[in-house]
C-alpha positions in Angstrom: -50.9 -29.1 -3.1 -50.9 -32.9 -3.4 -51.0 -33.4 0.3 -53.8 -30.9 0.6 -55.7 -33.0 -2.0 -55.2 -36.1 0.1 -56.6 -34.4 3.2 -59.7 -33.2 1.4 -60.4 -36.7 0.0 -60.3 -38.2 3.5 -57.2 -40.3 2.7 -56.2 -40.4 6.4 -53.3 -38.0 5.9 -52.2 -35.4 8.4 -49.2 -33.1 7.9 -47.6 -33.5 11.3 -44.8 -35.4 12.9 -46.7 -38.7 13.0 -45.9 -39.1 9.3 -42.5 -40.3 10.3 -44.1 -43.6 11.4 -46.0 -44.3 8.2 -45.2 -47.7 6.8 -44.3 -48.2 3.1 -47.7 -49.8 2.6 -49.4 -46.8 4.1 -47.5 -44.4 1.8 -48.1 -46.6 -1.3 -51.8 -46.5 -0.5 -51.8 -42.7 -0.1 -49.9 -42.0 -3.3 -51.7 -44.6 -5.4 -55.1 -42.9 -4.6 -54.6 -40.5 -7.6 -54.1 -43.4 -10.1 -56.9 -45.3 -11.9 -58.0 -48.2 -9.7 -55.3 -47.2 -7.2 -52.8 -49.4 -9.1 -49.2 -49.3 -8.0 -47.3 -49.8 -11.3 -43.9 -48.9 -12.6 -44.1 -48.6 -16.4 -45.5 -45.8 -18.7 -49.0 -47.3 -18.7 -49.2 -46.7 -14.9 -48.0 -43.1 -15.2 -49.9 -39.8 -15.1 -48.6 -37.8 -18.0 -49.6 -34.2 -18.9 -48.2 -33.1 -22.2 -48.1 -29.9 -24.2 -49.8 -30.9 -27.4 -47.8 -28.3 -29.4 -44.5 -29.5 -28.0 -44.6 -33.2 -26.8 -41.1 -32.6 -25.2 -42.7 -30.6 -22.5 -44.6 -32.7 -20.0 -45.2 -33.4 -16.4 -45.1 -37.1 -15.3 -46.1 -38.8 -12.0 -45.2 -42.4 -11.4 -43.9 -45.0 -9.0 -40.3 -46.0 -9.5 -37.9 -48.6 -8.1 -34.4 -47.3 -7.5 -31.1 -47.6 -5.6 -28.6 -45.1 -4.3 -25.0 -45.0 -5.3 -22.2 -43.0 -3.6 -19.4 -41.7 -5.7 -16.3 -40.0 -4.5 -14.7 -37.2 -6.6 -11.1 -36.3 -6.8 -11.3 -34.0 -3.8 -12.5 -36.6 -1.4 -16.1 -35.4 -1.5 -18.9 -38.0 -1.7 -22.0 -37.5 -3.9 -25.1 -39.6 -3.7 -27.0 -40.3 -6.9 -30.3 -42.2 -7.3 -30.6 -44.6 -10.2 -34.0 -45.7 -11.4 -34.2 -49.5 -12.2 -35.6 -50.8 -15.4 -37.8 -53.9 -15.3 -35.1 -56.1 -16.8 -32.7 -55.2 -14.0 -35.0 -55.8 -11.0 -33.6 -59.3 -10.3 -30.0 -58.0 -10.0 -30.9 -55.6 -7.2 -32.6 -57.3 -4.2 -32.3 -54.2 -2.0 -33.9 -51.7 -4.3 -36.3 -49.1 -2.8 -39.6 -47.7 -3.9 -40.1 -44.0 -4.6 -42.5 -41.5 -6.2 -41.3 -39.4 -9.1 -42.9 -36.1 -9.9 -41.3 -35.1 -13.3 -37.6 -34.9 -12.4 -38.0 -34.9 -8.6 -37.7 -38.3 -6.9 -38.1 -39.0 -3.2 -38.3 -42.2 -1.2 -41.6 -43.3 0.2 -39.8 -45.0 3.2 -37.4 -42.3 4.3 -38.2 -39.0 2.7 -42.0 -38.9 3.0 -41.9 -36.3 5.7 -43.1 -32.7 6.0 -39.7 -31.1 5.8 -38.4 -33.1 2.8 -41.6 -32.6 0.9 -41.5 -28.8 1.5 -38.0 -28.7 0.1 -39.0 -30.5 -3.0 -42.2 -28.4 -3.4 -40.3 -25.1 -3.1 -37.4 -25.9 -5.4 -38.5 -22.9 -7.5 -39.6 -20.2 -5.1 -40.0 -17.7 -7.9 -43.1 -19.5 -9.2 -46.2 -18.9 -7.1 -49.1 -21.4 -7.4 -52.5 -20.9 -5.7 -55.2 -23.6 -5.8 -58.8 -23.1 -4.9 -60.7 -26.4 -4.4 -64.4 -27.1 -4.7 -64.9 -27.1 -0.9 -62.3 -24.4 -0.3 -64.6 -21.3 -0.2 -63.4 -19.9 3.1 -59.8 -20.8 3.9 -57.8 -20.2 7.0 -55.0 -18.9 4.9 -57.2 -16.1 3.6 -56.2 -14.0 6.7 -52.5 -14.3 5.8 -53.2 -13.5 2.2 -55.1 -10.3 3.2 -52.2 -9.3 5.6 -49.9 -9.5 2.5 -51.9 -6.8 0.6 -53.4 -4.6 3.3 -52.9 -0.9 2.7 -51.8 -1.6 -0.9 -53.6 -1.0 -4.1 -54.4 -4.7 -4.2 -56.8 -4.2 -1.3 -59.0 -2.1 -3.6 -59.1 -5.0 -6.0 -60.6 -7.2 -3.3 -63.2 -4.6 -2.3 -64.3 -4.0 -5.9 -64.8 -7.7 -6.4 -66.9 -8.1 -3.3 -69.1 -5.3 -4.5 -70.3 -7.7 -7.2 -72.3 -9.4 -4.5 -72.7 -6.6 -1.9 -72.6 -3.2 -3.5 -72.4 -1.5 -0.1 -69.1 -3.2 0.8 -66.9 -0.5 2.3 -64.1 -2.3 4.1 -63.1 -5.8 5.2 -60.7 -7.0 7.9 -59.6 -10.3 9.4 -59.9 -10.7 13.2 -58.8 -13.5 15.5 -61.2 -15.9 17.1 -60.6 -15.6 20.9 -62.5 -18.8 21.6 -59.9 -21.1 20.0 -56.6 -22.1 21.7 -53.3 -20.5 20.8 -52.4 -23.8 19.2 -55.3 -23.5 16.7 -55.5 -19.8 16.1 -57.8 -18.8 13.3 -58.7 -15.5 11.6 -62.0 -14.9 10.0 -63.3 -12.1 7.7 -65.6 -9.4 8.8 -67.2 -6.7 6.5 -68.3 -3.1 7.1 -71.2 -1.9 4.9 -71.7 1.7 4.0 -75.4 1.7 4.5 -75.2 0.9 8.3 -75.0 3.3 11.2 -71.5 4.6 12.1 -71.0 2.6 15.2 -72.5 -0.7 13.9 -70.4 -3.7 14.4 -68.9 -5.4 11.3 -70.7 -8.5 10.1 -69.0 -11.9 9.8 -68.5 -12.5 6.1 -69.5 -16.1 6.5 -73.0 -14.9 7.3 -73.4 -13.4 3.9 -73.4 -16.6 1.9 -71.1 -18.7 -0.1 -70.9 -16.4 -3.2 -69.2 -13.5 -1.5 -66.9 -15.8 0.4 -66.0 -17.6 -2.8 -65.2 -14.4 -4.6 -63.0 -13.3 -1.6 -61.0 -16.5 -1.8 -60.5 -16.2 -5.6 -59.4 -12.6 -5.6 -57.1 -13.0 -2.5 -55.5 -16.1 -4.1 -55.1 -14.2 -7.4 -53.4 -11.1 -6.0 -51.1 -13.4 -4.0 -50.1 -15.3 -7.1 -48.4 -12.5 -8.9 -46.0 -13.8 -11.6 -47.4 -17.3 -11.1 -50.5 -19.5 -11.5 -54.0 -19.7 -10.1 -56.0 -22.9 -10.3 -59.8 -22.8 -9.6 -61.8 -26.0 -9.3 -65.5 -25.5 -10.2 -65.5 -21.7 -10.8 -69.3 -21.4 -10.4 -69.6 -22.6 -6.8 -71.9 -20.4 -4.8 -72.0 -17.7 -7.6 -75.3 -16.5 -9.2 -75.0 -16.4 -13.0 -75.7 -12.7 -13.0 -72.4 -11.8 -11.3 -70.1 -14.2 -13.2 -69.5 -12.1 -16.3 -68.3 -9.1 -14.1 -66.1 -11.5 -12.1 -64.5 -12.8 -15.2 -63.7 -9.3 -16.3 -62.0 -8.6 -13.0 -60.1 -11.8 -13.3 -59.0 -11.0 -16.8 -57.8 -7.6 -15.7 -55.9 -8.7 -12.6 -54.4 -11.7 -14.4 -53.0 -9.3 -17.0 -51.8 -6.6 -14.6 -50.2 -9.1 -12.2 -48.9 -11.6 -14.8 -50.9 -14.6 -13.5 -52.1 -17.5 -15.7 -55.5 -18.7 -14.5 -56.9 -22.2 -15.0 -60.5 -22.7 -14.1 -62.7 -25.8 -14.4 -66.5 -25.8 -14.7 -69.5 -28.0 -15.7 -71.7 -24.9 -15.8 -73.2 -23.6 -19.0 -73.8 -20.3 -17.3 -70.1 -20.0 -16.4 -69.0 -20.8 -19.9 -71.5 -18.3 -21.4 -70.3 -15.5 -19.0 -66.7 -16.4 -19.9 -67.5 -15.9 -23.6 -69.2 -12.6 -22.9 -66.1 -11.4 -21.1 -64.0 -12.4 -24.1 -66.0 -10.1 -26.3 -64.2 -7.1 -25.0 -61.2 -6.2 -27.1 -58.7 -6.1 -24.2 -59.7 -9.7 -23.4 -60.0 -11.1 -26.9 -56.7 -12.9 -27.0 -56.4 -13.6 -23.2 -58.7 -16.5 -22.7 -59.3 -19.9 -24.2 -61.9 -22.7 -23.6 -60.5 -26.2 -23.6 -62.8 -29.2 -23.4 -61.4 -32.6 -22.4 -62.7 -35.6 -24.4 -62.1 -39.3 -24.1 -61.0 -40.3 -27.5 -60.3 -44.1 -27.9 -59.4 -44.3 -24.2 -57.1 -41.3 -24.2 -58.0 -37.9 -22.8 -57.5 -35.3 -25.6 -57.9 -31.5 -25.3 -60.3 -29.8 -27.8 -59.6 -26.0 -28.0 -62.1 -23.3 -29.0 -61.0 -20.0 -30.3 -62.8 -16.7 -29.4 -64.6 -16.6 -32.7 -65.8 -20.2 -32.4 -67.0 -19.6 -28.9 -69.0 -16.5 -30.0 -70.7 -18.6 -32.7 -71.4 -21.4 -30.3 -72.9 -19.1 -27.8 -75.0 -17.3 -30.4 -76.5 -20.6 -31.7 -76.6 -22.4 -28.4 -74.1 -25.0 -29.4 -72.9 -27.3 -26.6 -69.2 -26.7 -25.8 -68.9 -28.6 -22.4 
């Protein structure tokens, strides 16, 4: 996900074999891009820390570190390598330290390990946890074809069709077909849709031709049904969606999230999206399933402000700003 973010921000990063030639300076520049003012620092003030306010022991931390490797031999002649992070007071004692990037408890070198294979290993340490991320500009993704293949001819396919009917009530079926004009090295599938109100032998329509809204819904629902027992992250939920369909979409998301055990995090700046979210919360089956969290800058520190269902209903009724 981090490398996908770099690509979308134009950070001159490509996931291919040329990454082996990146210099330490190049890698520091890439990784520093997520920090304020792109500062490369090594103490707590230069870290990104996300905490659970109810349990400060639970947190995710991202930071640069200086470290060195040690090799220890056990009684059976086997050698084990360990990485030791250096404190500021010890820097002068180790002239040959290396620079790495620490994500919570995972540490990898920016000089040797910043490669596709190593990153994949770190990223997939816990394969039982599925995480799907839908970005602002990620309405129609190449991976959608693979996601649809995973659910075709299952009950999850019906979930997708029902969601698309929010935009196009005559949706009958969808499929993903290959683009014959691209080379075998850049093979792409794209979505087509069959409508029930067309003649029997009419050709399916490219889904892209039907606007951003229906494509955004397709991406969201495909990502959701492929995140079973995991997490779905949606950036700017409202993109391409008319306010009249958002409440029904929230209801579908609530139901699928419950049925498939998916925790959904969605960001928005839209008052319509928040209002439609509140309307979906009114239903008894959703009353304890959703929460609105506003992020506020309090004395230079980002703090979450949570709204309960009842507070949201009052705010919506009296047009109180919650963004």
